[in-house]
N, C-alpha and C positions, 0 to 999 in steps of 0.2 A: 419610779421614773420622774424626772423633773419636767415640769411644764415649760412652755417657750419662755414665759417671763421669768421663770426661775433660772433657766439657762442664761438668758440675756443678762440678768442681774449679777450672775457669777462671774462674768467676763471683765477683767480690767481693761478699761478703755485706753486707747493711745491718744495723745493730743492730736487734734485735727492737723496741726502743722507737720506731724510726723507722716500722716497719711498723704498729705499734699506733696511731701518731699518724694514719695514713691512715683508720683507723676511728674516730677521735676517743676512743680509749681512753687515759685519763691514765696516765702512767708508774708512779704509785703503786698502780694496780690490777693491775699484771703481777706474776706470780709467776715469777721468772726460773729457767730451767734453762740456764745459760750465757748467752752473748751473743746467741745466735740462735734461741732457743726460750723460749717462756714459757707458762704456763697462765693462762686467763682465769677470773675468778670468776663464778659463776652470777648474781650480782646485776646483771650487765651486760645480762641478757635483758629486753627491753621489749616487752611484748604489743602496745602501740599502734604502735610503730615496725615491728613484724613485719607488721602488717596492710597496710602500704603497700608493702612490698617485693615483689619478684618472685622466684619459685622455679622454677628451670630443672632438669629431671632429664635426666641423660645415661645412656642405655642403649645397647644394641648388638644386632646380629643374633647368631645362634648362632656362637661363636668357633672359631678353629682352636686347636690346643694352645698357641700362643704368645700368644693373646689378640688383640683387635682395637684396643686403644689407647683405652679409655673414659677412663682416668685422664689419659693424655696430652691427649686431646681436651678434657676438663673443664678442665684447667689452661690450655690454649691458649685455649679459649673465654673463660674468665674474663679472662685477659690481653687478648683481643681486645676484650671489652666495655669494659675500661678505656682501651684506645686509641681507642675511638670516643666516649669522653666519659662513659661509664656508670660509676658507683661500684659495683664488683663485688668479691665475695670468692668463693673456691672452698672448699667444704666436702667433705671426703673421709674415707674410712676410713684407719686405720693399717695398715702392712704386718705380715703374719705371718711369722715366721722360716721356717716351713715352705716356702712357695714361694720365698723368697729363696734358700735353699740347694738347692731342688728344681729344678723345670723352668721356671716362669714367671718367675723372677727377682723383683726388688723391685716395690714398688707406688708409686713416687714419680714417675711419669711417665716421659717420655723426651725426649731431644734438647734442644731449647730450650723445652720445655713440661715442666719438672720442679718439684718442690717441694724446697727446700734447708733445712738441709744434708743432702743426699741419703744420704750413708753413715750418719749418725746415725738418721734417720728409718727407714731400712731395717734397722737393727740393734736396739739397745735402746731408742732414743728416750727418752721420759720415764718409762719403766717402767710404763706402763699395763698391758701384757700380763702382765708379771710379777706385778702386784698382783692382777689377775684370776685368774691361775694359783694364786696363794697362797690366795686367799679360797675358790676351788673346792676346793683340796686340804685346807684346813682343815676344811671340812664333811666330806670323806671321812675324815679323821682322827678327827673327833668321832663319826662313825657307827661306825667300827670300835672306837672306845674304848668306845662304849655297848654294843656287842655283847660286849665282853671283860669289862666291869665289871658283875658280877651285882648289885651293890648298888644301882645306879642305872639299870638296864636298862629300856628302854621296852618290852620284850617284842618287839623288832623281829625278824622272821623274816629271817635273812641270805640266804635263797633268793630273796626278793622285792626285795632292794635294787637300785635301778636307777642309783644315783649312782656314776659311775666317777671316775677321776682324769684330769687333763689335763696336757699339756706342749705348749709352742709349737715343735714340731718334727714333721716327717714321720718316723714311726718305726713301721712296719708290724708289727714284732716285738711291740709293746706292745698291739696291738688286744685280744688275749685272754690273760689271764694268771691265775695262782693266787696268792693272797696268804695270809698267816697261817700259813706253814709254819715249822717250827722248834720246835714244842712248845707246851705250854700258855700260856706266858708270852709268846708272839709273836703272839697274836691267834687269831681263828676262821678256819680255812681256808675259802676260798670262791672262786668264779670271778668275775673282774671284768676290767677292762681300762682302757685310756687312750683318750681322745679328743684331737684337737688342741685348743689353747685357743680358736681362733676358733670352734669348735663348742660351746664351754662354754655352758650356759644363763646363767651369770653374765655372759658377754659380751653375750648377748642382753638380759638384764635391765638391764645398764648402758646399752645402746643404746636402751632403751625406757622409761627412768625420766624422771620430771619433775625430780627433785632427790634430795638425799641421803636425806630422809625416805621419799620413794616408793621409792627403791632399797632401804632397809632392809625396808620392808613387802613388797616383791617377794621379797627374799631369804628372808624367813620362809615364804613360800608355796611354796618349792620342794618338790615331792613326791619323797620318798625310797624308800618301800616300804610294806609292810603289817606289822602285829604278827601274831603267831601266831593271834590270834583275829580276824583280817581287818579290823582297824581301820586306816585310813590314817595315815602318819607324815609330818610336814612338818618342814622345817628349824627352824621356830619350837619344835617339840616338843623339840629339843635346845638351846633357847636359843642358837642359833648366829648369828642374824642381826646381833646387835650387833657381835660380833667380826669378822664377815665385812665388815660395812659400814665399820668402823674401818680395815681393810686397803685399802678402796676410797676413802678420805677424799680423796686427791689424784687418783686415777684418774677420779673423777666429773667433774672439770674438763677442759673441752676445751683443746686445744693450738694455740697460734698459731705459725705459721712463715711463710715467704715463698716465692714462685715465683721463677724465674730473672729475671723482669722486675719484681720487687718487689711483685707483687700479694699482698694478704693471703691466707693459706691456713689454715683451721681443720681440724685432723685430730683425730678422736676415734672409738675403737672400731673393731673390724675383724672382724665376723662374715662368714664365707664365705656365697655366695648359693646354692651347690648343697647345703649341709648346714645352713644357718641362714637369717637374713633378708637378709643381704647388703648392708646400708646402714649408714652412720654414725649417730651418736647423734641422738635427738630433741633433746637439749640443744645439740649443735653446730649443727644446723640452725636451732634457734631463735636461737642466738647470731649466726650469720651474717645471719639476717633482721633482727635488732635493730641490727647494726652496718653494713650495706651495703644498697644498693638493689636489686641483682641478685645472687642467690645461685645458683651453679652447683654441683650435687651430682651424684653418680653412684651407680648401683646395680649390684651385681656380676653378671658374666657377662651372658647374653642377657635380652631384654625378658621372655622366659617365666619367667625365675627372679627376679633381683633387682628388676626393675621392678614385677612382680606383687606381690611381698611389700612393696616400698616403699609401694605404693599401698593394698593390702588390709589391711596390718598396721600399718606404721609411721604412715602418714598419717591412718589412721582412729583410731589410738591417740592421736596428738598433736593432731588437728584441723587438719592441713595439707593443702593442695591445690596441686600444681604448676600453673604457668601455661603452661608449654610443655615438650615432650619433644624431645630430640635423640636420633636413633637412628644410632649409629655403624656404618658399613659399610666394609669394605675389598674391593678388587677380588679380592684373594688368597682371602678367605674365600667370597666368592660363587663363585669358581671351584672351591674346595674342595667346596662344596655341590652343585656341578654335576657332581662326579665326578672332578676333576682330582686327580692324585697330589700329596701334600704336598711332594714334592721338585721338582715342576714349576710351583709357584704363581707364580713370577716370570717364566714364559714366557707371552707373549700367547696367549690361548685364548678367543675369543669365544663359541664353541659352549658350553664348559663354563660360561662366565659367564652365558649366556642360561638354561641349565638351572638354575643355582644361584640365579636371581633368585627363585625361589619362596620361599626362606627369608626374604628380605627382605619379600616380599609378606604372608607369614603374620604377621610381627612388626608390620607396619603395620596389618593388620586388628585384631590384638590391642590396638594403642594405641587404635584407633578405638572398641573396646568401652568404654574408659573415657572417651571423649569428649574427648580431649586433642589440641591442635594439635601435629603432629609434623613435624620437619624432618630430612630424612636428610642426615647428614654423612659425605662420603666421605673417609675418613682416607687422604691421599695417600702413596703409596710411589713411590720412583724407578722401579721396574719397571712401573708402571701406564702402559698406552698411551692415547693420546688417544682412539682408537676405543672402548676398553673403557669409559673414563669417560663418553664420549658415550652409550654404550648404557645405563649406569645412569641417567643423567640423563634420558634419553627415557623409560625405564620409570617413574621417579618421576613425571614429568609426566603419563604415561597414568594413573597411580594417584591423581593429584591430590595428591601430597605434595611439599612444598618440598624442594629438594636443592642443597646447596652443597659445593664442594670445600674442604677445609681441610688446608693443608700445615703443621701445627703442630710436627711433629718438627723439620723444618729451618728453619722461619721463626718459631716461637713465635707471639705474639699477632698479629703481622703477617699470618700465614698463616691467621688465623681472623676477620679483620675482616669479610669478606663474610658469613660465617656468624653473626657476632655481630650484625650489622645485621638479618638475617632473623629471628633468634631474639628478639632484643629486641622487634622489631615484633610478632612472634606473642605474646609474653608480655605485652606492654602492652595487647593487644586482647582478652585472655581473662580474665575474672573469674568464669568459671562453674566451680563445684566439679566435680571428676571424678565419674563414676558407678562405684560399686563393683561388682566382678565378682559378689559374693554377699553374702548377709545373714548376719551372724555367728549369728544365732539359728536358722538352719537346722540340720538334724541333720548330724553329722559326714560321713556317707556322701555326702549331697547336695553339701556344700561340695567335697569331694575330686572328686567326679564332674563337677561343674561346671567346675572348673579343668581336669581332665583332657580332657574332651570338647570343651568350648567354646573352651578356651584352647590346649591342646596339639594338639587335633585328633584325640584317641583314639576308637576305636570303643567301648571299654568299660573298665571297671576290675574287676580281680579282687583278692580278699583272701585272703592266706595264712591258714591256721588261727590263727597268733599274732596277725595283725592283727584277725581277728574276736574274739578274746579280748580284745585291747586295746580294741576298740570297746566291749565290755561293761563293761570296768574303767572306761573314761572315763565312761560313763553313770551308773555307780554312784557315781562321785565328783562327779557334777553338773557336769562340765566340757564338756558338749556344746556350750555357747555359744562356746567359744573359736574363734578364727580358725585356719586351717591353714597351716603352713609346710612345703610339701613338699620333701623332701630327693630330688633328682633329678639325673642327669647333665646337665652344661652343653653337652654335645656335640650333643644332639639334642632336638627337641620331645618325643620319646618318652623311655622309660626305658631305651632300648637305644642305647648310644653310637654304634653302626654305622649306625643309621638316620639319614643326613644329609639335607640339603634340607629337603623339606616331606613327612614321611611320613604315610601315611593308613592307615586300617584296622587299626592296632595296638592292643593292649590293655595298659594300664598295671597292673602288679602291685605292690600294696601288701603289703610283707613284714611290717611291724610299725608301730605307731604310738607314738612316744614322747610323754610328757607333760612339757610345760615350763610348769607351773602359775605359777611365780614370773614367767616372761617374759610369760605370758598367751597362750600358743599351743600347739597340737598339732603334732607333726612326723611325718607319714606317711613312712616310708622306702620308696622304690621301687627296683626293679631291683637292681643290684649296688652302689649308692652306700654308700660307708663314711665314717664320721666321723673316722677317723685315716688320712690319705693315706700313701703310701709315697714313697720317693725313686725317681727314674728311674735306669736303668742307669748313666748318666753325669751325676751331679748337679752343679748349678751350684757347689755348695761346693768342688768340686775345682779351680776356676779362681779363687777368691777368696783374695787374699793380703794381707800387710801388710809394709812395709819397716821399717828400723830407725828412721826418723823418725815412724812411725805413719801413713803415707799408704796407704790402702786402695786395691787394684786388684781388677778382675774382677767387681765388682757391676754389675748391669744391671737 
C-alpha cells in the first residue's frame, strides 16, 4: 500500500491556470508562486454570487491523537460533489510546521483525497506563516525598543506586557524565557516566552479581517499592556500597524492549489482550534463562495472546539451561515471513547463501540443547538467490520441523523459520491440561518458558563485568582462585549484530556483570560492547555528526509 506522499508524488499536476479556469478566474488575475500555486486577488470576491452558493461545514467527534480525517473528508467530499455534477471548491487552513514535525503529521489530507503539491503545502508553501511570524515579532521588537529608549518611551510597565514572540515550531523550551540579559545596552530584563505561530493573535486577525484596511485597523487594536499610571497601551500607540500590515501585504491573499482529482482548493490561514479559532480566513471562505456553487470547509478538532468557534465567532463576524454540517466519525475513535486501548483500535470490539457512541450523540446534540442539518460521515478504515459499521448506522437512524460511509482515503471522490448526494440535498433545502449559542453582549462569565455547561456538559465553572483579575481588567477596558474563544484540550468535552466519551459532573477551571482585542475576542485558558506545544518522544521529523535530487520522503 502506498503512503500518502507516494500517492501525492505519483499524480501528474495540472498547471494552476487550468485549475483557475474551472473557477472562471482569468489567468491575468493569478499571482503565480511557481507552476502549481497562485494567490488570488481580493477583488474576485463577489457578494451577490456568495448569496447563491452553499456552505458546508465539516467537523468531527472528539479525536484520537492521530485525528479522524476531517481534512481528508473535506477534500474527498468536494471531489465527490464535482463527480455528481456540482461545481465545488474546498476551502481549508494551511498546515503548521509544528504538527508536521510532531505527532499529527501534515494537514494536506491523505490517500486519494489530498491537496497538491503536498510537500510544498506542508512545508513553506507561499510564506504566509513566515509573514505572520515576522509581523508578530516586529511588534515584540518595537515594544522592547520602546522600553529601552527613554527618549520616546510610552511609560509602558514591562511587568504588564502580555505580547510574547512566536515561531512556527513545537519547542517547549521556549514557553518561558528571560530576555534583555547582557547589560544596559541589551534591553530591559523581563520574563516572557514564545507561542506557536498558529496561536498568534495576528494569525487570528488575518483570518477574521475583511481586507487589508480592516487588517491594519485590527493590528492597531492589539492590546500590549499598561503604563506605570495604569493606562492601556495598544499597538497603534507604537505606530506599529502600518509596518506590520506591510509585512502581510501578500499573506492577506488566499492561495489556490488543486486536489488529486483537480478540484480547486483555496488554502488560507491556520489557527489551531484548541488554542485559537481553528478555521480558515473569512476572505478565503468568501472567495470560495464567490467562485463556486458548493464550498466545503472544515473547522479544527471536534465539534466542541472548531465548529463552535466557526459559528459563534467567524460566521457572526462575517455574516455567514452554513447550510449543512458533516460530522466525521471513525469506528476507531468511537471504540477509543468506549474505553478500548489505543493499541487495539483495529481489533473488532462492538462492546467498546456501543459505549463510545455517547461521544457521537453529544456532538449531534450540540449541532442541533445551532439548528443545523447534520450528516454523519463514517470515515472508513480497512479494519472496520461490517457489524461495527451497521451499529453506527443504526444508532444514527435512532437519533434521526443521516449517515453515510465515505471511503475517501482509498477511493477519493468516488468514495464520497453517496455522501455528496446526501449533503447537497440537505444544503439545498436549508436557507435558515443558524442559531447562535450566546449573545455577544452578555457578560463574560455568562458566555463562558453557557459554553461550558450547555455545550461541554460541565456541572460548573471555577475561576483561578488570575482569571478573576483578568475579568476585572477586561471590564475596565470595556471589552466585555467580545465573544469568547475557549482554549481547551481537544481530547475531551471537559478540560481534562483523560475524561473521554461523554463525561458528566465535571468542573471546568479557567486559569486566565487573554485579551485578543485586535482579533476581537477573549481567550479563556482552561485546564493544562498550552499555546506552545512540545514534540513527542519520537517526533515525525526523525522520519523525514530528502535525496540528492530533492525528492522528499517521510511526510504524512
